[in-house]
C-alpha positions in Angstrom: -78.5 70.7 28.2 -77.2 74.3 28.5 -76.8 77.6 29.4 -80.0 80.2 28.3 -77.4 82.6 26.7 -75.8 79.8 24.5 -79.3 78.4 23.5 -80.0 82.1 22.2 -76.6 82.0 20.6 -77.5 79.0 18.9 -81.0 80.5 17.5 -79.9 83.3 16.1 -77.2 82.1 14.6 -79.0 79.3 12.8 -81.5 82.1 11.8 -78.7 84.4 10.7 -77.2 81.7 8.5 -80.5 80.8 6.6 -80.7 84.3 5.7 -77.5 84.4 3.5 -76.8 80.7 2.8 -78.5 77.8 1.2 -78.9 75.9 4.4 -80.0 72.4 4.2 -79.4 70.9 7.8 -76.8 72.4 10.7 -75.6 70.2 13.2 -74.1 70.5 17.0 -70.9 68.3 17.9 -68.1 68.8 19.9 -68.2 69.3 24.0 -71.9 70.8 24.0 -73.2 68.0 21.9 -71.4 65.3 23.9 -72.0 67.1 27.7 -68.3 68.0 28.6 -69.7 71.8 28.1 -68.1 74.4 30.2 -69.6 78.1 29.7 -67.7 80.4 28.6 -64.1 78.0 28.5 -65.4 75.5 25.9 -65.8 76.2 22.0 -69.2 75.7 20.5 -68.8 73.2 17.4 -71.2 73.6 14.2 -71.0 72.1 10.9 -73.9 73.7 8.3 -75.0 71.5 5.2 -75.3 74.0 2.4 -76.5 73.2 -1.1 -74.1 75.5 -2.5 -71.1 77.3 -1.5 -71.3 79.8 1.2 -71.1 83.8 0.0 -68.7 86.0 1.7 -71.4 87.6 3.8 -71.0 84.5 5.9 -68.2 85.8 7.4 -70.1 89.0 8.5 -72.6 86.8 10.3 -70.0 85.6 12.6 -68.8 88.9 13.1 -71.7 90.3 13.8 -72.7 87.7 15.9 -69.5 88.3 18.4 -69.9 92.0 18.6 -73.2 91.0 20.0 -72.5 88.1 22.1 -69.1 87.5 24.1 -70.1 84.0 23.7 -70.0 84.0 19.8 -66.7 84.4 19.8 -65.7 80.7 20.4 -68.8 79.4 17.8 -67.2 77.6 15.2 -68.5 76.6 11.7 -67.8 74.8 8.7 -69.9 74.9 6.0 -70.5 71.9 3.6 -71.5 71.5 0.3 -74.4 68.8 0.0 -72.5 67.1 -2.8 -69.3 67.1 -1.0 -70.2 65.1 2.0 -68.8 62.0 1.1 -65.0 63.3 0.4 -63.2 63.7 3.6 -60.3 65.4 2.3 -61.8 68.1 0.8 -61.4 71.6 2.8 -64.6 73.6 3.6 -65.3 77.2 4.2 -65.0 77.7 7.9 -65.2 80.6 10.4 -63.0 79.7 13.4 -60.9 81.1 15.7 -61.6 84.6 14.7 -61.1 84.3 11.2 -62.6 82.5 7.9 -60.8 80.3 6.5 -60.8 76.2 4.5 -60.2 73.3 6.7 -61.4 70.0 6.4 -63.7 68.1 8.7 -61.9 65.2 10.0 -63.0 61.5 10.5 -63.3 62.6 14.6 -65.4 65.1 13.7 -67.8 63.1 11.8 -68.0 60.4 14.3 -68.5 62.9 16.8 -71.9 64.2 14.8 -72.8 60.6 14.6 -72.7 60.0 17.5 -74.3 62.9 19.3 -76.6 63.3 16.0 -78.1 66.5 17.3 -79.4 68.7 14.4 -80.1 72.3 14.9 -82.0 72.8 11.9 -83.1 70.2 9.4 -82.4 66.5 9.4 -79.7 64.8 11.5 -76.1 63.8 10.5 -77.5 60.6 10.2 -79.7 61.2 7.2 -76.9 62.5 5.3 -73.9 62.3 6.2 -72.1 58.7 5.3 -70.7 56.8 7.9 -67.0 56.9 9.2 -65.3 53.3 9.4 -63.2 52.1 11.9 -60.2 52.2 9.7 -60.7 55.7 8.4 -61.0 57.0 11.6 -57.8 55.1 13.0 -55.6 56.0 10.2 -56.8 59.7 10.5 -55.8 59.5 14.1 -52.3 58.0 13.8 -51.4 60.5 10.7 -52.2 63.6 13.2 -50.2 61.9 15.8 -47.3 60.9 13.8 -47.6 64.7 11.0 -48.7 67.0 13.3 -48.2 66.6 17.0 -44.7 64.8 16.9 -43.2 67.6 14.8 -44.4 70.2 16.8 -42.2 69.5 19.6 -39.6 70.5 18.2 -41.0 74.4 18.3 -40.3 75.0 21.7 -42.6 78.6 21.7 -45.5 76.5 21.3 -45.6 74.6 24.7 -45.8 78.0 26.9 -49.1 78.5 25.5 -52.1 77.2 27.5 -54.2 75.4 24.2 -50.8 73.5 23.4 -50.4 72.1 26.5 -54.3 71.5 27.3 -54.6 70.2 23.4 -51.3 68.2 23.4 -52.2 65.9 26.5 -56.2 65.7 25.7 -55.6 64.4 22.2 -53.4 61.6 23.3 -55.2 60.8 25.9 -58.7 60.3 23.1 -56.4 59.2 20.6 -55.1 56.0 23.0 -58.4 55.3 24.1 -60.2 55.1 20.3 -56.5 53.6 18.9 -57.5 50.6 22.0 -61.3 50.4 21.8 -62.7 52.4 18.9 -64.5 54.3 21.3 -64.7 58.3 21.4 -64.2 60.2 24.7 -64.5 63.9 25.9 -62.0 65.8 26.9 -62.9 65.7 30.6 -62.5 62.1 30.3 -59.2 61.9 28.9 -58.0 63.6 32.2 -58.8 60.3 33.8 -56.9 58.2 31.0 -53.5 60.6 31.3 -52.3 59.5 34.6 -52.1 55.9 32.9 -50.3 57.0 30.2 -47.5 58.3 32.6 -48.3 61.9 32.1 -47.0 64.3 34.7 -49.0 64.8 37.5 -48.8 68.6 37.8 -49.7 69.2 34.4 -52.6 67.0 34.8 -54.0 69.1 37.8 -53.2 72.2 35.6 -55.9 71.6 32.9 -58.0 70.3 35.1 -57.9 73.4 37.4 -57.9 75.7 34.2 -60.2 73.9 32.0 -63.3 73.1 35.4 -62.0 75.0 38.2 -61.9 78.7 39.3 -59.7 80.8 37.5 -56.3 80.7 38.5 -53.3 82.9 37.4 -50.0 80.8 35.6 -46.9 82.2 36.9 -44.0 82.7 34.9 -41.6 80.1 36.4 -44.3 77.3 36.4 -45.4 78.4 32.6 -41.6 77.1 31.9 -41.5 74.3 33.5 -44.7 73.0 32.5 -43.6 73.9 28.9 -40.7 71.3 29.6 -42.7 68.8 31.4 -45.1 68.3 28.1 -42.8 68.5 25.8 -41.1 65.6 27.0 -44.6 64.3 27.7 -45.4 64.2 24.5 -42.0 63.1 22.7 -42.6 59.9 24.5 -45.8 59.1 24.6 -46.7 59.6 21.0 -44.2 56.4 20.1 -46.0 54.5 22.9 -49.8 55.2 22.1 -49.1 54.7 18.0 -47.3 51.1 18.9 
């Protein structure tokens, strides 16, 4: 399923978290669960179900893992209290991108968990997590495009950063498929959808090369050109996807 180093990290994470928190289950979602994982590039997305709010020591668990394994920097986990699983609006303690903060577990993540139904410890998502309806999923996706991604077009500096380019186009393609068919697709599959939405060919190739090909340098002139092309496409594509 995945690299031995990844399995060792996940096993170590499960053991370490269980020592400091009242863990009932730990679930895998995202690229690793859905078969699109790229070693050293993809995030390791995890959700832990706990009986009581996680202690502050959880942050130390993550930081110790990062000190011992470079892959651990990409291990992101939200800690959902068992009796709060049904409320989509609740913000759960989360360690991601090197910091500890609160964020919701979105309908997209909930649907991913249901689809993969992978448990690293305890009962699987299908045993504890309420189902996400198509209406809930669609409403969230539309709101995310309208209230997050469309306003983001105005912030020019964002679009010089690789992750903004990647996520904006891949999110648009995935949103289009879900709103059209109800299905969730991987980021790799989203690359094949982008041409039909009119995404710039050169930007699609750039994303594909950086995510799935050999490492290459991004030159300043291309970073600027890519930012212009991406912003222009996102601004026009969002209304189309929402229509």
